[in-house]
gemmi code that builds the backbone of each chain (N, CA, C; Angstrom):
import gemmi

chains = {
    "A": [
        ("UNK", (126.064, 110.040, 107.715), (125.372, 109.247, 107.115), (125.365, 108.647, 105.800)),
        ("UNK", (125.451, 107.559, 105.486), (126.048, 106.971, 103.870), (124.468, 107.459, 103.247)),
        ("UNK", (124.433, 107.543, 102.186), (123.323, 107.732, 100.910), (121.980, 106.605, 101.228)),
        ("UNK", (122.640, 105.135, 101.695), (121.761, 104.068, 101.871), (120.961, 104.585, 103.087)),
        ("UNK", (121.778, 105.209, 103.922), (120.777, 105.628, 105.269), (119.789, 106.541, 105.299)),
        ("UNK", (120.276, 107.266, 104.240), (119.286, 108.638, 104.243), (118.219, 107.726, 102.747)),
        ("UNK", (118.536, 106.665, 101.982), (117.308, 106.120, 101.222), (116.426, 105.731, 102.136)),
        ("UNK", (116.901, 104.702, 102.959), (116.058, 104.254, 103.812), (115.247, 104.856, 105.236)),
        ("UNK", (115.823, 105.761, 105.238), (115.030, 106.849, 106.296), (113.730, 107.392, 104.983)),
        ("UNK", (114.350, 107.900, 104.331), (113.000, 108.719, 103.153), (111.911, 107.186, 103.318)),
        ("UNK", (112.314, 106.043, 102.635), (111.043, 105.092, 102.926), (110.660, 105.291, 104.538)),
        ("UNK", (111.115, 105.247, 105.004), (110.557, 104.946, 106.337), (109.496, 106.288, 106.268)),
        ("UNK", (110.043, 107.364, 106.246), (108.915, 108.226, 106.429), (107.825, 107.936, 105.659)),
        ("UNK", (108.146, 107.920, 104.191), (106.703, 107.425, 103.080), (106.129, 106.646, 103.441)),
        ("UNK", (106.659, 105.661, 104.402), (105.709, 104.333, 104.509), (104.821, 104.562, 105.646)),
        ("UNK", (105.649, 105.158, 106.790), (104.929, 105.891, 108.019), (103.302, 106.853, 107.451)),
        ("UNK", (103.710, 107.929, 106.440), (102.904, 109.006, 105.190), (101.660, 107.850, 105.184)),
        ("UNK", (102.371, 106.128, 104.592), (101.301, 105.999, 104.037), (100.213, 105.206, 105.153)),
        ("UNK", (101.116, 104.684, 106.443), (100.612, 104.352, 107.164), (99.577, 104.881, 108.051)),
        ("UNK", (99.738, 106.278, 108.301), (98.949, 107.227, 108.778), (97.774, 107.510, 108.017)),
        ("UNK", (97.649, 107.343, 106.796), (96.788, 107.800, 106.229), (96.355, 106.335, 105.579)),
        ("UNK", (96.029, 105.120, 105.854), (95.340, 104.326, 105.602), (94.689, 104.176, 106.723)),
        ("UNK", (95.345, 104.179, 107.741), (94.644, 103.853, 108.979), (93.418, 105.126, 108.841)),
        ("UNK", (94.060, 106.508, 109.114), (92.475, 107.192, 109.017), (91.809, 106.589, 107.893)),
        ("UNK", (92.111, 106.232, 106.868), (90.712, 105.820, 105.817), (89.911, 104.769, 106.837)),
        ("UNK", (90.714, 104.231, 107.176), (90.334, 102.449, 107.455), (89.050, 102.794, 108.784)),
        ("UNK", (90.195, 103.678, 110.032), (89.143, 104.112, 111.138), (88.016, 104.868, 111.168)),
        ("UNK", (88.082, 105.861, 110.051), (87.186, 106.310, 109.863), (85.486, 105.586, 109.154)),
        ("UNK", (85.921, 104.277, 108.855), (85.229, 103.493, 108.307), (84.766, 102.424, 109.125)),
        ("UNK", (85.454, 102.328, 110.790), (84.727, 101.535, 111.826), (83.882, 102.216, 112.601)),
        ("UNK", (82.982, 101.433, 112.168), (81.300, 101.755, 113.837), (82.209, 102.352, 114.739)),
        ("UNK", (81.284, 103.590, 115.569), (81.350, 103.769, 116.964), (80.771, 103.179, 117.617)),
        ("UNK", (81.759, 102.812, 119.588), (80.247, 102.383, 120.345), (80.905, 100.677, 120.025)),
        ("UNK", (81.381, 100.059, 119.582), (81.299, 98.554, 119.304), (82.298, 98.316, 120.628)),
        ("UNK", (81.913, 96.736, 120.907), (82.513, 96.374, 122.133), (84.318, 96.113, 121.290)),
        ("UNK", (85.225, 95.266, 123.015), (86.103, 95.584, 122.128), (86.641, 94.680, 121.559)),
        ("UNK", (86.087, 93.048, 121.828), (86.153, 92.043, 120.479), (85.481, 92.271, 119.195)),
        ("UNK", (84.168, 93.301, 119.087), (83.858, 93.618, 117.616), (85.068, 94.685, 116.907)),
        ("UNK", (85.389, 95.412, 117.848), (85.716, 96.661, 117.497), (87.287, 95.845, 116.753)),
        ("UNK", (88.026, 94.889, 117.092), (89.054, 94.652, 116.492), (89.159, 93.808, 116.010)),
        ("UNK", (88.016, 92.965, 115.702), (87.889, 92.171, 114.747), (87.424, 93.085, 113.154)),
        ("UNK", (86.873, 94.490, 113.439), (86.472, 95.172, 112.635), (87.709, 95.593, 112.216)),
        ("UNK", (88.590, 95.706, 112.776), (89.706, 96.559, 112.839), (90.443, 95.912, 111.717)),
        ("UNK", (90.675, 94.807, 112.354), (91.575, 93.371, 111.697), (91.399, 93.220, 110.403)),
        ("UNK", (89.897, 92.956, 109.873), (89.443, 92.666, 108.561), (89.541, 93.974, 107.794)),
        ("UNK", (89.695, 95.346, 107.809), (89.595, 96.257, 106.964), (90.987, 95.942, 106.104)),
        ("UNK", (90.556, 96.334, 104.927), (91.792, 96.268, 103.686), (92.604, 97.467, 104.086)),
        ("UNK", (91.994, 98.517, 104.433), (93.472, 100.173, 104.713), (94.032, 99.303, 106.140)),
        ("UNK", (93.447, 99.140, 107.016), (94.377, 98.974, 108.415), (95.343, 98.062, 107.915)),
        ("UNK", (94.875, 96.961, 107.010), (95.753, 95.679, 107.050), (96.903, 96.217, 105.924)),
        ("UNK", (96.126, 97.034, 104.755), (97.526, 97.386, 104.298), (98.385, 98.469, 104.832)),
        ("UNK", (98.287, 99.393, 105.825), (98.600, 100.364, 106.527), (99.681, 99.464, 107.404)),
        ("UNK", (98.686, 98.306, 108.075), (99.780, 97.657, 109.365), (101.036, 97.096, 108.000)),
        ("UNK", (101.126, 96.505, 107.213), (102.067, 95.971, 106.203), (103.024, 96.935, 106.119)),
        ("UNK", (102.768, 98.471, 105.524), (103.503, 98.685, 105.498), (104.230, 99.482, 106.544)),
        ("UNK", (104.179, 98.875, 108.199), (104.420, 99.551, 109.127), (105.453, 98.340, 109.716)),
        ("UNK", (105.456, 97.609, 108.959), (105.957, 96.134, 109.324), (107.426, 96.500, 107.791)),
        ("UNK", (107.674, 96.856, 107.156), (108.539, 97.164, 106.009), (109.394, 98.358, 107.126)),
        ("UNK", (108.286, 99.472, 107.371), (108.849, 100.497, 107.735), (110.030, 100.412, 109.003)),
        ("UNK", (109.333, 99.269, 109.863), (109.921, 98.801, 111.077), (111.267, 98.491, 110.529)),
        ("UNK", (111.683, 97.358, 109.743), (112.916, 96.792, 109.554), (113.693, 98.230, 108.649)),
        ("UNK", (113.134, 99.410, 108.053), (113.666, 99.955, 107.609), (114.487, 101.196, 108.551)),
        ("UNK", (113.895, 101.063, 109.659), (113.769, 102.366, 111.104), (115.452, 101.816, 112.072)),
        ("UNK", (114.795, 100.881, 111.882), (115.794, 99.706, 112.628), (117.199, 99.559, 112.187)),
        ("UNK", (117.322, 99.928, 110.844), (118.482, 100.184, 110.221), (119.136, 101.312, 110.137)),
        ("UNK", (118.833, 102.604, 109.894), (118.319, 103.855, 110.043), (118.783, 104.110, 111.665)),
        ("UNK", (118.073, 103.967, 112.327), (118.764, 103.856, 113.752), (120.000, 103.605, 114.205)),
        ("UNK", (120.319, 102.531, 114.038), (121.587, 101.428, 114.097), (123.087, 102.531, 113.362)),
        ("UNK", (122.737, 103.390, 111.892), (123.711, 103.684, 111.391), (123.574, 105.375, 111.426)),
        ("UNK", (122.647, 105.960, 112.395), (122.443, 107.359, 112.259), (122.606, 107.671, 113.939)),
        ("UNK", (122.958, 109.450, 114.042), (122.771, 109.856, 115.562), (120.899, 109.752, 116.037)),
        ("UNK", (120.542, 108.937, 116.771), (119.345, 109.032, 117.160), (119.105, 110.477, 117.598)),
        ("UNK", (119.818, 111.410, 117.983), (119.866, 113.153, 118.270), (119.080, 113.502, 116.588)),
        ("UNK", (119.641, 112.958, 115.931), (119.454, 113.302, 114.412), (117.944, 112.813, 113.684)),
        ("UNK", (118.072, 111.454, 113.586), (116.652, 110.831, 112.685), (115.663, 110.897, 113.518)),
        ("UNK", (115.663, 110.505, 115.103), (114.414, 111.062, 116.004), (113.701, 112.036, 115.241)),
        ("UNK", (114.449, 112.981, 115.611), (113.337, 114.339, 115.703), (112.889, 114.692, 114.378)),
        ("UNK", (113.735, 113.823, 113.288), (113.598, 114.422, 112.037), (112.454, 113.512, 110.942)),
        ("UNK", (112.211, 112.715, 112.305), (111.212, 111.779, 112.106), (109.675, 112.161, 112.063)),
        ("UNK", (109.816, 113.787, 112.714), (108.907, 114.062, 112.812), (108.140, 115.097, 111.353)),
        ("UNK", (109.170, 114.800, 110.286), (108.692, 115.261, 108.994), (107.266, 114.357, 108.591)),
        ("UNK", (107.651, 112.981, 109.415), (106.140, 112.289, 108.475), (104.203, 112.975, 109.162)),
        ("UNK", (104.572, 114.279, 110.140), (103.768, 114.746, 110.279), (103.366, 115.946, 108.803)),
        ("UNK", (104.500, 116.212, 108.711), (104.056, 117.181, 107.479), (103.899, 116.011, 106.476)),
        ("UNK", (104.414, 115.458, 105.638), (103.611, 114.257, 105.051), (102.164, 114.301, 105.170)),
        ("UNK", (101.843, 113.867, 106.449), (100.633, 113.567, 106.685), (99.609, 114.719, 106.786)),
        ("UNK", (99.957, 116.528, 107.057), (99.337, 117.171, 106.817), (98.983, 117.387, 105.130)),
        ("UNK", (100.159, 117.033, 104.346), (100.016, 116.800, 102.748), (99.199, 116.211, 102.088)),
        ("UNK", (99.195, 114.787, 102.725), (97.606, 113.766, 102.107), (96.461, 114.252, 102.414)),
        ("UNK", (96.324, 114.903, 104.158), (95.254, 115.404, 104.751), (94.871, 116.544, 103.135)),
        ("UNK", (95.188, 117.024, 103.351), (94.621, 118.267, 102.407), (94.690, 117.995, 100.752)),
        ("UNK", (95.475, 117.138, 100.382), (95.255, 117.134, 99.119), (94.548, 115.858, 98.718)),
        ("UNK", (94.606, 114.435, 99.627), (93.932, 113.557, 98.872), (92.535, 113.269, 99.751)),
        ("UNK", (92.814, 113.495, 101.085), (91.454, 113.055, 102.098), (90.535, 114.309, 101.915)),
        ("UNK", (91.156, 115.397, 101.431), (90.106, 117.095, 101.310), (89.952, 117.384, 102.621)),
        ("UNK", (90.489, 117.328, 103.563), (90.474, 118.361, 104.675), (91.013, 119.532, 104.921)),
        ("UNK", (90.225, 120.139, 105.539), (90.766, 121.960, 105.713), (91.387, 122.023, 106.876)),
        ("UNK", (92.915, 122.248, 105.765), (93.546, 122.733, 106.719), (94.038, 124.686, 106.516)),
        ("UNK", (93.769, 124.589, 107.861), (94.063, 125.831, 108.239), (95.564, 126.711, 108.221)),
        ("UNK", (96.066, 127.561, 108.770), (97.267, 128.800, 108.284), (97.579, 127.944, 109.807)),
        ("UNK", (97.214, 127.438, 110.728), (98.158, 127.281, 111.827), (98.930, 126.015, 111.280)),
        ("UNK", (97.794, 125.258, 110.426), (98.466, 123.823, 109.926), (99.663, 123.867, 109.176)),
        ("UNK", (99.362, 124.915, 108.566), (100.534, 125.445, 107.467), (102.117, 125.597, 108.242)),
        ("UNK", (102.006, 126.324, 109.274), (102.531, 127.296, 109.909), (103.569, 126.110, 110.737)),
        ("UNK", (102.441, 124.957, 110.851), (103.446, 123.951, 111.764), (104.369, 123.252, 111.309)),
        ("UNK", (103.401, 122.572, 109.838), (104.076, 121.993, 108.986), (105.595, 122.732, 108.468)),
        ("UNK", (105.420, 123.930, 107.971), (106.659, 124.679, 107.670), (107.914, 124.748, 108.507)),
        ("UNK", (107.372, 124.566, 110.298), (108.632, 125.074, 110.883), (109.486, 123.290, 111.452)),
        ("UNK", (108.334, 122.466, 110.831), (109.119, 121.225, 111.281), (109.925, 120.314, 109.984)),
        ("UNK", (109.346, 121.482, 108.914), (110.205, 120.772, 107.910), (111.667, 121.861, 108.214)),
        ("UNK", (111.593, 123.044, 108.321), (112.685, 124.211, 108.484), (114.002, 123.657, 109.777)),
        ("UNK", (113.161, 122.708, 110.723), (113.679, 122.421, 111.958), (114.699, 121.566, 111.599)),
        ("UNK", (113.910, 120.462, 111.104), (114.246, 119.135, 110.080), (115.462, 119.145, 109.308)),
        ("UNK", (115.760, 120.653, 108.315), (116.802, 121.006, 107.416), (117.602, 121.048, 108.284)),
        ("UNK", (117.452, 121.712, 109.482), (118.314, 122.224, 110.615), (119.319, 121.195, 111.400)),
        ("UNK", (118.640, 120.286, 111.596), (119.052, 118.953, 112.448), (119.650, 117.989, 111.116)),
        ("UNK", (119.463, 118.071, 109.964), (119.926, 117.163, 109.180), (121.482, 117.980, 108.537)),
        ("UNK", (121.475, 119.487, 108.174), (122.635, 120.000, 108.343), (123.513, 119.773, 109.373)),
        ("UNK", (123.173, 119.601, 110.900), (124.046, 119.348, 111.792), (124.791, 118.501, 111.821)),
        ("UNK", (124.730, 117.843, 110.658), (125.503, 116.516, 110.466), (126.742, 116.863, 110.188)),
        ("UNK", (126.848, 117.918, 109.661), (127.967, 118.458, 108.707), (128.463, 117.908, 107.438)),
    ],
    "B": [
        ("UNK", (91.943, 113.326, 136.090), (92.231, 111.746, 135.464), (92.659, 110.560, 136.511)),
        ("UNK", (92.073, 109.410, 136.378), (92.223, 108.586, 137.181), (93.527, 107.591, 136.836)),
        ("UNK", (94.206, 107.126, 137.866), (95.166, 106.066, 137.450), (94.532, 104.983, 135.759)),
        ("UNK", (93.614, 104.639, 136.101), (93.117, 103.736, 135.364), (93.097, 104.394, 133.924)),
        ("UNK", (92.807, 106.130, 134.056), (93.191, 106.727, 132.521), (94.093, 106.779, 131.639)),
        ("UNK", (95.135, 107.156, 133.045), (96.737, 107.787, 132.745), (97.443, 106.143, 132.184)),
        ("UNK", (97.116, 105.450, 132.861), (97.953, 103.996, 133.123), (98.564, 103.693, 131.315)),
        ("UNK", (97.113, 103.328, 130.400), (97.792, 103.142, 128.999), (98.713, 104.240, 128.336)),
        ("UNK", (98.616, 105.315, 128.877), (99.065, 106.208, 127.954), (100.675, 106.348, 128.481)),
        ("UNK", (101.256, 106.068, 130.147), (102.451, 105.624, 130.492), (102.966, 104.473, 129.815)),
        ("UNK", (102.435, 103.623, 129.950), (102.846, 102.166, 129.393), (103.109, 102.211, 128.308)),
        ("UNK", (102.465, 102.958, 127.017), (102.998, 103.428, 126.068), (103.756, 104.254, 125.875)),
        ("UNK", (104.027, 105.355, 126.688), (105.988, 106.242, 126.466), (106.562, 105.411, 126.870)),
        ("UNK", (106.617, 104.266, 128.021), (106.997, 103.561, 128.285), (107.931, 102.675, 127.323)),
        ("UNK", (106.802, 101.789, 126.404), (107.001, 101.220, 125.285), (107.708, 101.807, 124.325)),
        ("UNK", (106.857, 102.604, 123.695), (107.485, 103.539, 122.819), (108.968, 103.909, 122.788)),
        ("UNK", (109.451, 104.495, 123.797), (110.512, 104.647, 124.322), (112.095, 103.935, 124.041)),
        ("UNK", (111.578, 102.561, 124.903), (112.159, 101.563, 124.230), (112.200, 100.563, 123.307)),
        ("UNK", (111.325, 101.044, 122.254), (111.085, 100.658, 120.766), (112.584, 101.163, 120.578)),
        ("UNK", (112.220, 102.629, 120.677), (113.798, 103.481, 120.148), (115.221, 103.148, 120.833)),
        ("UNK", (115.638, 102.889, 121.375), (116.197, 102.009, 122.271), (116.666, 101.362, 121.929)),
        ("UNK", (116.168, 99.945, 121.852), (116.243, 98.527, 121.406), (116.531, 98.762, 119.834)),
        ("UNK", (115.595, 99.203, 119.461), (116.033, 99.690, 117.943), (117.539, 99.819, 117.373)),
        ("UNK", (117.968, 100.678, 118.419), (118.885, 101.920, 118.031), (120.003, 100.481, 118.556)),
        ("UNK", (119.920, 99.789, 119.080), (121.176, 98.904, 119.944), (120.607, 97.740, 118.595)),
        ("UNK", (119.901, 96.722, 117.777), (119.844, 95.890, 117.360), (120.272, 96.780, 115.975)),
        ("UNK", (119.732, 97.875, 115.662), (120.423, 98.033, 114.462), (121.412, 98.454, 113.740)),
        ("UNK", (122.506, 98.656, 115.506), (123.986, 98.971, 115.097), (124.436, 98.100, 115.054)),
        ("UNK", (124.413, 96.715, 115.091), (124.935, 95.274, 114.850), (124.362, 94.786, 113.846)),
        ("UNK", (123.950, 95.349, 113.252), (123.451, 94.875, 111.107), (124.433, 95.502, 110.449)),
        ("UNK", (124.560, 94.649, 109.641), (125.588, 95.421, 108.180), (125.042, 94.800, 107.126)),
        ("UNK", (125.373, 95.620, 105.927), (124.592, 94.344, 104.674), (126.569, 94.744, 103.650)),
        ("UNK", (127.324, 94.656, 104.729), (128.889, 94.525, 103.808), (128.574, 93.454, 103.107)),
        ("UNK", (128.354, 92.142, 103.401), (128.210, 90.840, 103.123), (126.839, 90.552, 102.102)),
        ("UNK", (126.143, 91.443, 102.406), (125.201, 91.276, 101.359), (123.608, 91.278, 102.502)),
        ("UNK", (122.565, 91.177, 101.589), (121.361, 91.370, 102.409), (121.216, 90.071, 102.990)),
        ("UNK", (121.503, 88.799, 102.366), (120.780, 87.616, 102.825), (121.673, 86.905, 104.254)),
        ("UNK", (123.142, 87.714, 104.472), (123.529, 87.389, 105.524), (123.071, 88.120, 107.014)),
        ("UNK", (122.871, 88.964, 106.495), (122.019, 90.334, 107.401), (120.852, 89.953, 108.114)),
        ("UNK", (119.951, 89.460, 106.936), (118.906, 88.593, 107.257), (118.981, 87.541, 108.424)),
        ("UNK", (120.224, 86.638, 107.793), (119.971, 85.516, 108.689), (120.716, 86.025, 109.890)),
        ("UNK", (121.602, 86.669, 110.458), (121.902, 86.779, 111.526), (120.495, 87.751, 112.432)),
        ("UNK", (120.052, 88.640, 111.336), (118.463, 89.885, 112.523), (118.123, 88.459, 112.827)),
        ("UNK", (117.593, 87.377, 112.094), (116.789, 86.680, 112.491), (117.002, 85.552, 114.109)),
        ("UNK", (118.302, 85.907, 114.101), (118.571, 85.123, 115.342), (119.104, 86.208, 116.768)),
        ("UNK", (118.904, 87.252, 116.035), (119.442, 88.581, 117.380), (118.305, 88.618, 118.084)),
        ("UNK", (118.573, 88.676, 119.666), (117.460, 88.636, 120.705), (117.003, 90.469, 120.815)),
        ("UNK", (118.237, 91.179, 120.164), (117.907, 92.566, 120.312), (116.882, 93.133, 119.117)),
        ("UNK", (116.659, 92.320, 117.892), (116.079, 92.347, 116.730), (114.300, 91.911, 117.057)),
        ("UNK", (114.609, 90.716, 117.588), (113.420, 90.094, 117.530), (112.819, 90.635, 118.633)),
        ("UNK", (113.376, 91.049, 120.203), (112.965, 91.513, 121.412), (112.098, 93.541, 120.692)),
        ("UNK", (112.634, 93.533, 119.827), (112.676, 95.251, 119.525), (111.543, 95.326, 118.870)),
        ("UNK", (111.056, 94.067, 117.285), (110.123, 93.814, 117.015), (108.747, 93.548, 117.575)),
        ("UNK", (109.116, 93.043, 118.740), (108.258, 92.725, 120.058), (107.429, 93.031, 120.144)),
        ("UNK", (108.410, 94.389, 120.909), (108.356, 95.903, 121.087), (107.542, 96.562, 120.570)),
        ("UNK", (107.719, 96.444, 119.435), (107.112, 97.647, 117.923), (105.577, 97.226, 117.898)),
        ("UNK", (105.344, 95.749, 117.959), (103.932, 94.982, 118.197), (103.241, 95.490, 119.006)),
        ("UNK", (103.984, 95.276, 120.078), (103.007, 95.710, 121.270), (102.735, 97.578, 121.553)),
        ("UNK", (103.989, 98.353, 121.072), (103.459, 99.505, 121.410), (102.168, 99.570, 120.204)),
        ("UNK", (102.517, 99.273, 119.109), (101.453, 98.917, 118.123), (100.091, 98.847, 118.867)),
        ("UNK", (99.517, 97.577, 119.298), (98.111, 97.113, 119.868), (98.387, 98.392, 121.122)),
        ("UNK", (98.823, 99.007, 122.156), (98.484, 99.799, 122.735), (98.128, 101.204, 122.055)),
        ("UNK", (98.837, 101.269, 121.224), (98.311, 102.617, 120.628), (96.742, 103.072, 119.974)),
        ("UNK", (96.673, 101.430, 118.959), (95.475, 101.124, 118.805), (94.081, 101.288, 119.821)),
        ("UNK", (94.710, 100.586, 120.954), (93.657, 100.694, 122.150), (93.594, 101.924, 122.735)),
        ("UNK", (94.065, 103.099, 122.704), (94.186, 104.317, 123.419), (93.239, 104.601, 121.958)),
        ("UNK", (93.600, 104.627, 120.887), (92.842, 105.266, 120.001), (91.109, 105.475, 119.688)),
        ("UNK", (91.007, 104.080, 120.340), (89.612, 103.657, 120.695), (88.975, 103.930, 121.422)),
        ("UNK", (89.833, 104.275, 122.175), (89.428, 105.347, 124.089), (88.906, 106.776, 124.055)),
        ("UNK", (90.163, 107.466, 123.392), (90.256, 109.060, 123.715), (90.746, 109.679, 122.395)),
        ("UNK", (89.820, 110.637, 122.555), (89.986, 111.832, 121.142), (91.091, 111.706, 120.619)),
        ("UNK", (91.538, 112.227, 119.247), (92.832, 112.222, 118.727), (93.277, 113.623, 118.992)),
        ("UNK", (92.531, 114.124, 119.594), (93.004, 115.696, 119.660), (93.949, 116.015, 120.761)),
        ("UNK", (93.784, 114.485, 121.562), (94.271, 114.837, 123.299), (95.601, 113.338, 122.503)),
        ("UNK", (95.037, 112.391, 122.005), (95.853, 111.108, 121.527), (97.532, 112.133, 120.918)),
        ("UNK", (97.419, 113.158, 120.140), (98.317, 113.582, 119.653), (99.545, 114.080, 120.099)),
        ("UNK", (99.010, 115.410, 120.859), (100.566, 115.618, 121.885), (100.491, 114.596, 122.860)),
        ("UNK", (100.464, 113.761, 123.169), (100.516, 112.462, 123.992), (102.177, 111.833, 122.556)),
        ("UNK", (102.089, 111.247, 121.981), (102.602, 110.547, 120.967), (103.842, 112.008, 120.803)),
        ("UNK", (103.517, 113.084, 120.774), (105.070, 113.750, 120.739), (105.828, 114.042, 121.743)),
        ("UNK", (105.219, 113.428, 122.767), (106.371, 112.904, 124.111), (107.356, 112.155, 123.528)),
        ("UNK", (106.634, 111.168, 122.666), (108.016, 109.974, 122.359), (109.285, 111.328, 121.921)),
        ("UNK", (109.103, 111.825, 120.968), (110.407, 113.079, 121.076), (111.356, 113.057, 122.170)),
        ("UNK", (110.513, 113.885, 123.232), (111.670, 114.437, 124.097), (111.801, 113.155, 124.883)),
        ("UNK", (111.248, 112.036, 125.097), (111.969, 110.861, 125.927), (113.108, 110.202, 124.932)),
        ("UNK", (112.595, 110.014, 123.726), (113.816, 109.718, 122.420), (115.083, 110.583, 123.209)),
        ("UNK", (115.069, 111.860, 122.644), (116.017, 112.977, 122.484), (116.934, 112.543, 123.918)),
        ("UNK", (115.976, 112.768, 125.246), (116.709, 112.618, 126.698), (117.368, 110.710, 126.310)),
        ("UNK", (117.059, 109.698, 125.900), (117.776, 108.372, 126.039), (119.361, 108.716, 125.115)),
        ("UNK", (119.112, 109.248, 123.907), (120.312, 109.611, 122.983), (121.318, 110.291, 123.638)),
        ("UNK", (120.379, 110.851, 124.935), (121.711, 112.224, 125.432), (122.597, 111.462, 126.411)),
        ("UNK", (121.700, 110.548, 127.278), (122.500, 110.300, 128.779), (122.489, 108.606, 128.406)),
        ("UNK", (121.483, 107.869, 127.563), (122.172, 106.416, 127.182), (123.495, 106.920, 126.108)),
        ("UNK", (123.120, 107.315, 124.916), (124.091, 106.720, 124.642), (125.241, 107.919, 124.165)),
        ("UNK", (125.540, 109.306, 124.654), (125.673, 109.798, 124.893), (126.390, 110.665, 123.888)),
        ("UNK", (125.092, 111.117, 123.319), (125.221, 111.806, 121.811), (125.119, 113.075, 122.367)),
        ("UNK", (126.017, 114.205, 121.765), (126.274, 115.571, 122.058), (125.629, 116.492, 120.934)),
        ("UNK", (124.674, 117.135, 121.620), (123.640, 118.494, 120.962), (124.316, 119.801, 120.980)),
        ("UNK", (124.635, 119.981, 119.377), (125.371, 120.984, 118.917), (124.669, 121.939, 119.019)),
        ("UNK", (124.461, 123.012, 119.144), (123.815, 124.625, 118.740), (123.007, 124.422, 117.921)),
        ("UNK", (123.481, 123.920, 116.708), (122.120, 123.610, 115.466), (121.535, 122.794, 115.873)),
        ("UNK", (122.156, 121.390, 116.149), (121.024, 120.614, 116.067), (120.219, 120.867, 117.136)),
        ("UNK", (120.591, 121.770, 118.344), (119.490, 121.591, 119.744), (118.369, 122.630, 118.822)),
        ("UNK", (119.366, 123.899, 118.389), (117.877, 124.594, 117.496), (116.696, 124.120, 116.451)),
        ("UNK", (117.443, 123.271, 115.690), (116.576, 122.121, 114.721), (115.432, 121.571, 115.521)),
        ("UNK", (115.999, 120.964, 116.701), (115.561, 120.057, 117.578), (113.655, 121.163, 117.811)),
        ("UNK", (114.671, 122.309, 118.694), (113.545, 123.137, 119.053), (112.764, 123.204, 118.234)),
        ("UNK", (112.867, 123.891, 117.086), (111.839, 124.328, 116.066), (111.538, 123.337, 115.736)),
        ("UNK", (111.650, 121.903, 115.670), (110.334, 120.719, 115.408), (109.229, 120.304, 116.244)),
        ("UNK", (110.084, 120.802, 117.917), (108.991, 120.511, 118.802), (108.166, 121.903, 118.355)),
        ("UNK", (108.466, 122.825, 118.746), (107.586, 124.118, 118.467), (106.428, 123.890, 117.256)),
        ("UNK", (106.934, 123.186, 116.080), (105.813, 123.092, 115.213), (104.979, 121.585, 115.080)),
        ("UNK", (105.539, 120.851, 115.866), (104.559, 119.439, 115.873), (103.851, 120.190, 117.266)),
        ("UNK", (103.868, 121.005, 118.353), (103.134, 121.359, 119.348), (101.993, 122.623, 118.781)),
        ("UNK", (102.818, 123.455, 117.391), (101.140, 123.883, 117.184), (100.394, 122.995, 116.032)),
        ("UNK", (100.754, 121.838, 116.169), (100.215, 121.153, 114.554), (99.705, 120.152, 116.046)),
        ("UNK", (99.781, 119.898, 117.102), (98.946, 118.776, 118.095), (97.758, 120.213, 118.102)),
        ("UNK", (98.100, 121.652, 118.357), (96.997, 122.601, 119.248), (96.242, 123.193, 117.693)),
        ("UNK", (96.214, 122.229, 117.121), (94.977, 122.326, 116.080), (93.660, 122.465, 116.508)),
        ("UNK", (92.907, 123.097, 115.814), (91.293, 122.540, 117.061), (91.086, 120.852, 115.428)),
        ("UNK", (91.674, 121.284, 114.463), (90.943, 120.274, 114.092), (92.049, 118.939, 113.788)),
        ("UNK", (92.834, 118.864, 114.848), (94.065, 117.973, 114.974), (93.545, 116.419, 115.361)),
        ("UNK", (92.496, 116.735, 114.882), (91.505, 115.339, 115.493), (91.509, 114.299, 113.875)),
        ("UNK", (91.974, 115.082, 112.736), (91.833, 114.434, 111.849), (93.450, 114.235, 111.244)),
        ("UNK", (94.272, 114.632, 112.091), (95.766, 113.773, 111.884), (95.425, 112.711, 112.579)),
        ("UNK", (95.548, 111.865, 112.107), (95.787, 110.366, 113.208), (97.340, 110.104, 113.140)),
        ("UNK", (98.127, 110.313, 114.414), (99.644, 110.029, 114.731), (99.618, 108.716, 114.556)),
        ("UNK", (101.124, 108.561, 113.821), (101.272, 107.224, 113.604), (102.091, 106.755, 115.508)),
        ("UNK", (102.012, 105.516, 115.653), (102.608, 105.132, 117.427), (104.677, 105.271, 116.926)),
        ("UNK", (104.913, 105.761, 118.152), (106.564, 105.991, 118.148), (107.038, 106.701, 116.679)),
        ("UNK", (108.420, 106.661, 116.477), (108.498, 107.508, 115.175), (108.965, 106.985, 114.264)),
        ("UNK", (109.344, 106.087, 113.873), (109.621, 105.428, 112.767), (108.704, 104.596, 112.434)),
    ],
}
model = gemmi.Model(1)
for chain_id, residues in chains.items():
    chain = gemmi.Chain(chain_id)
    for i, (resn, *xyz) in enumerate(residues, 1):
        res = gemmi.Residue()
        res.name, res.seqid = resn, gemmi.SeqId(i, " ")
        for name, pos in zip(("N", "CA", "C"), xyz):
            atom = gemmi.Atom()
            atom.name, atom.element = name, gemmi.Element(name[0])
            atom.pos, atom.b_iso = gemmi.Position(*pos), 0.0
            res.add_atom(atom)
        chain.add_residue(res)
    model.add_chain(chain)
structure = gemmi.Structure()
structure.add_model(model)
structure.setup_entities()
């Protein structure tokens, strides 16, 4: 994998974490029990959701390039590191209580991703 | 679970797996050796690229529909299934070889994601659709 592909992979994960965090902030502010049309209207007009969506648009372009230039069995599983990012933003930006279980899960995903990345030789 | 409840999930899994496969094919045809402009021009006329983005958007809408109706604690483990279907596609469609190190690493990731998904408070981990 070339340096460019690694950089775009990092950008993919970063934008994914941004998207997850922004959506969480947006959906937390969406009222419950809305009708389908009211739900979509509320979601589509939410600045956090729009910001997250724009992030996903750029991310999709990066991801397409990464997938085309790296083994799918390497970058696919490694994309799970975005969960680790979401655990970190949840704990440090959103003030969520992260128990030991969540930190163990995040540590295992990180360690596994390092092993998979190393397997490229 | 009724068919009506399972159908969005099944559709989601199929669409998200298709996204990864189409992205792989589309991305393989893209190259920056001639610069960014020519690559974008080439991408804008590639049916794989356009089809990939269409599927990506479809998956996104499906995921939003699922998030609206299902509680997140159940949505999370389901999105993790996409990792398994993508891995199967890598091996059977693209003939990638899982070395022992890669296999152990992938297993470790799956166990880690499983632990995250089984967190009693996993409701506040909103997973994103698909992989990337």
